[in-house]
Structure formats: structure tokens, C-alpha cells
N, C-alpha and C positions, 0 to 999 in steps of 0.2 A: 504493500500500500504506500502511496506517495505521502510524504510528510509536508505539511503546509509550511513552506519557507518564505515565500513572497505572496502577500495578500493584497487584494484590491479593497480599499475601505472608502466608503462614501459617507460624508458628513450630513446628518439630517438637519433640517432647518430650525427645529425648535430647541429651546433650552429646557432641560429636564430637571425634575425634582424626584428625590428618593424619599419616600415617606414610610415610617414605621408606626403601626397602630397596635393597640392591645390585642392579644390573641383572641379575645372574645368579641372584638368589634365586628359590627356588620359592615358589609361592603358599602363604602360611601357613594353618594350619588355621582361623584366625579367619574367613577369607574364605568358608568353607563352613558356618559356624555362625550367621551373622547371619540373623535372621528376615526373611522375604520382604517383610513389611510395613514394614521399616525402610529408610531411605535408606542406600545403600552404593555406593561407586564404586571401581573398580580401573583403573589406567592403567599400561601398560608402554610404555616408549620405549627408544631405543638407549642411554640413559644411566641409567635407573633403573626400578624397580618401585615404585609408590606406591599407596596406597589410603586411603580415608576410611571410617570406620565409627564407630558409637557406642562411646565409651570403655569402657563396661561389658563389651564383648566381648573386649577385648584381654587376652591372656595374655602377660605380658612374658617368661616363661621360654622361649617358643618364638620370640621375635623378637630379631634383632640389627639394630635400625634404625640407619641413618645419621643420621636425624633423626626426631624425634617431637614433635608440637605438640598439646597438649591444650587443652580449655576452649573449643572453638568451638561456637557456636550455629548452627542451620541454618534458613533460611527457604526455603520452597517457593513458587515462582511459580504462582499459580492462573490457568490459561488456559482460555478457552472456545472457542478455535479453534486451528487448526494454527499452531504457533509459526513455521513458515517463512513465514507470511503476515504476521508482525508483527516486522519487523526492529527491532533496537535494544533488545531486552528486557533483556539483560544490562547494556548500557551505561546504560539508564535507571535500574537499581538500583545499579550500581557507581559511577557518576559522583558522586552526592552523598556517598557514603562516601569516595571519593578526595578530594573537596574538603574533607572534614572530617579528612583525614589518618588514616583508619582502615583497618586491615588487612582485606582481603576475599579470599575464595577462591571462584570461581564454577565450577560444573559444569553443562554443557549436555547435554541429551538430546533425543530426538525429541519426547517428550510435554510436557516442561516444563524449567525450569531450577531449580537450587538455589544459593542464596547463603549461604556460610558466613562468619560474622562473629566476631571475637575479642573485641570489647568491646560487649556487647549494648546497654546503656542509651544511650550516645552514638550508636550505629548506628541504633537505633530512632528516636531523636529526629531524626537527619539524614534518614532515609527519610520520616518523616512530614512534615517541613518541605518535602521535595521533592514532596509531594502523593500519596505512596503510601499505600494502606490496609493496615494490619497487623492480622492476627489473632494476638494474642499469648496465650500460655498464661495469664499473669497476668490478662488482660482477660476471657478466656473462663471461667476458673475462679479467682477471686481467692485461694481457699484452697489451690490446688495449688502444689506445688513442682516445678520442672523437675528433670530427672534429671542435674544436674551431679554429678561424682564426689564433690565435697566435701559437697554438700547431702544426698546419699543415704546417706552413711556414718554408721554408729553402731557404735562399738566396744563389744563386750561383754567385752573382755579385761581392762579395768581399771575399778576403782572407787576411792573414796577410801581404801579399806583396803589396796589393793595398787598404789599409784602407783609406777612404776618409777624407778630411779635412773640418770641418764645422766651420763657424764663427758666433759669436754673436757680440754685440756692444763692449764688453770688453774682450771676451774670444775666444780662438781657441781650438776646439776639434780635436785632431790629434792622430796618432799612438804613442805608447810608444817607447822610445829609452833607451839605456843603462844608460844614465845619470839620467834618472828618478828613477832608482831603489834605490839609496841611500835614497831618500825621502820616498819611499814606505817602505823600511826596517825600517826607523826611526819611521814611523807611526805605523807599526805593533809591534814595540818594546814598544810602549806606552800603558799603561793600558786603555786609551780611546778607543783603537781598539777593546776592548771586545764587543763593539756594532756591530762590523763588522767581527766577527770570529777570532779575536786575543785575547790576544797578542801572538806572536810567535817569534822564533829566526830568524836570518837572512837567514838561509838555507830554512826554511819553507816559509818565505816571498818571496824568489826567486821563489819557485815552484808556489805560488799564482800568482806572476807576470808573469811567463812564461805561465801559464794557460790562462791569459787574451788574450795574443797574439794567442795562439793555438786555442782558442774559435772561432776566426775569420775564421780560415781555416776549422774547423769542422762544424761550424754552418752557416757561411756566414755573421755573424754579431758578435758584441762583445763590450766591453768597450773601450772608448776613454780616452786618457790622456787629462786633462784640463790644458791649458796654459794661463796665464795672458798675454794679448797682450802687454801691456805697458812695462812690465819687461821681457817678454819671460821666465817667471818662471813657473815651474810645480807646480800646486796647488791641484791636486786631480784627480778623475776619475768619469766618468758617461757613460752610454750607455745601450746597450741591452745585456741581460745575460740569458742563459738557459742551465746550466750544467746538466749532467746526474743526475736524481733524483729530479730535481727542479720541483715544482708543475706546473708552466707555465712560458713562457718567461717573463722576468722582465725588468723594467727600474730601474737601480741601480745608486747610486751616493755616493760619499764620498769626503770630503775636508780635507786637512791638517788643524790642529787646528788654525794655525796662519792666515788662510785665511777665517775663518768662520765669519759670522755676516756682510758680505758685499753684500749679495744678489747673490753671485756667484753660489751657488748650485741651486737656482731657475732658474737662467739664463741658466746654463748648462743643467739641467734636461729638461727644456722646449725644448731646441734644440734637445736633444736626443729623446724625445717623437715625435717631428716633423719628425725626421729622420725615426723612427719606422713606423709612419703612412704613410708618403709620399714616402719614398724610399723602405721600406720593405713591405708595404701594410698591416700592422697590423691594426686591429680595436679595439683591447683591449690589455692590459698588466697588470702585477701586480707589486707591490713593497712590499717585505716582510721586515718588520721593527721591530727590538727589542723594546719591550714595554718600555724600559728605555730611548730610543732615542727620546726624546721629540722634538728636533729640526727637525729630519727627519719626524716625524709624522706631525708636523705643515706644513712642506713643502709639503708632500703628499696631505694634505687637500687643500693647496693653489693651487696646480696643478690640483685640481678637482677630485682627487681620493676619493673613499669611502671605509670605513672599511667593510670588507666582512666576515672574519672568523679568528679564533685564530689558530695559527700554532706554530711549534717548530722551532727555528732558532739557530743552533749550541748549542743545549741543553738548550736554554733559551726561555721563553714565548715571542711570537711575534704576530703581527697582519698582515694579508694579506690585502693590499689595492688594489682596482681595478681602473685602468685607462680605460676610454672608449672614443673612438673617437666620437666627437659631430659634 
């Protein structure tokens, strides 16, 4: 019998969730609403009921999951013969992913196999290096966007005219105003801003500043100004960010240097993530961080994000960190 050495793998359009329910749970309604053309899997064992489906079909109000993991991409194995005559299909795909220390979830069926991956770019690279042929959405249609929850979301609830106000114990997240700009211009004149796309002159800082407000109108979400409640002082910004050309919608943050080291960034970013999940309906987001920015890297990890891939940020090496709703 031939051993599966080189496979053809096709990326499916949807972003998938893996959901674990109590073993005594009834099948949720979502199991009956998924289109027949979409990959979907249900498993019941003596310990649990679990299922895999496109995230867009999930209705949280009807679920009480023990565990839910979002943001998985799915690769279908293209076979031209009976899979029972080709042993080692799953191993052939999973082994290079395991060697790269990447999470993988495999589902076998009579007709073919499906491989779910949590970190697409490094997984695609590992599979190609192993000699597998990949039919990826970005390759087949470079202008297409995959249906990850974060990429498909566009909130019509907010614009620059009605940015909400969010509170934490010590901070207020609010709209920017003209008085904030001097602080922003000073920040971007400082060499420390190199970690955030600076330094730059006052005119360029103004354009950055105006972009943050315009982002709310164009995307329906955007960055908030952070205000210290006790002093009513502007101390930085955080929020949701997805300008043209960005890999995915992001949770972003930056503090003026004199307000760092007080836990403010953690407090503000947590509230921004909560807003993204609860108000915007996101299930995942990224944070792209300059490799030299050790404070932000530490914060991303404290927020529960995981390092996913190496990217370029304003011409400097950076890391993409993945936030996932739990």
C-alpha cells in the first residue's frame, strides 16, 4: 500500500470553533442549522459532547460550553482514491505541524480527512516545507478575505459622533478631543515612539490623530482616549484598530511614558478587549508588537494572548499575538 507522503490540502472559507459540552447535553440547535455544504462534525463519548462548526453559526445564548476555542482554520485533504488504501494520511499532515510545535485538530471520515489549525501562517509554511501542496484562499483569490469573525465584522452602531464611554476602576475610555492632541504630538516627537510608528513631526502626528477618529466612522469601531479619572488627565490610547492593509482587526494600546508602570495599560486593554467581545461580537483579535517593546509583549502575554507569527511593523521585526475569547 502506498504511504501518503505528499498531500493536496484545500483551505475552507470559514473560521471554525471547537466546542465542548457536558456529556448529558442535548444537541444544540446550531447542529441542525449548518449548511450541508459546510464542514461540520459532532462527537459524543462517555465523557463529553463536542462539535466543530463555522463560528458564524454559533449562538452563545443557547450554549453552556465547558470549553470553546475559536479562530481555527480548516484544511480538507483532497483524495483521488479510497483513503483506506492510503495509510498515514493524517500522520503525514500532522507530523510537520507537531514538529513545529503547532496546535492541530484532525477529523477523519470515510471520504477524506480534515485538519484544523490554530495558527495559519506558520502551519502553512510547515506543511509546504514538508512537501504538501496547499490550495489557499489567498492564493486562489488574492482579493478575498477569509471568513474569520474579526475580519467579517463591521459595526454600524458607532461613528465618530457617538463613541461610547467605558469605565474601569481608575480609568475612563472616551472619545478624543482637541486638547488631547498636544500630548499625542509630544509622544510622537519622542524617540520612544519608534515602537509605535514614530517619531514624526507635529503635522504627521495630527494626521495619525485624525485617522483614529475617522476609523470610527469607516469601521464602526476604533481607538479610545484613556483618561485618568482622579486627575481627568489624558494618559494614552487603546481600542480596536483595523486600517487598510492590516492583517486582522487588532487590540492596540499605548501610554504616555510618565504614566507607565502603574498597571494602567493592562486595565485599559482589558476593557477594550471586553468591548470587542461583548459589544462588537468579536471572538478573536490580534496585537502586532515591535520585538523591542518588551513591556507590551509582557502585557500581551498577561492578557492571555499567544505569539503566532513574525511580521513586519513599520519596517521593523515584530510579532503577531493572538487574543481568543474563552
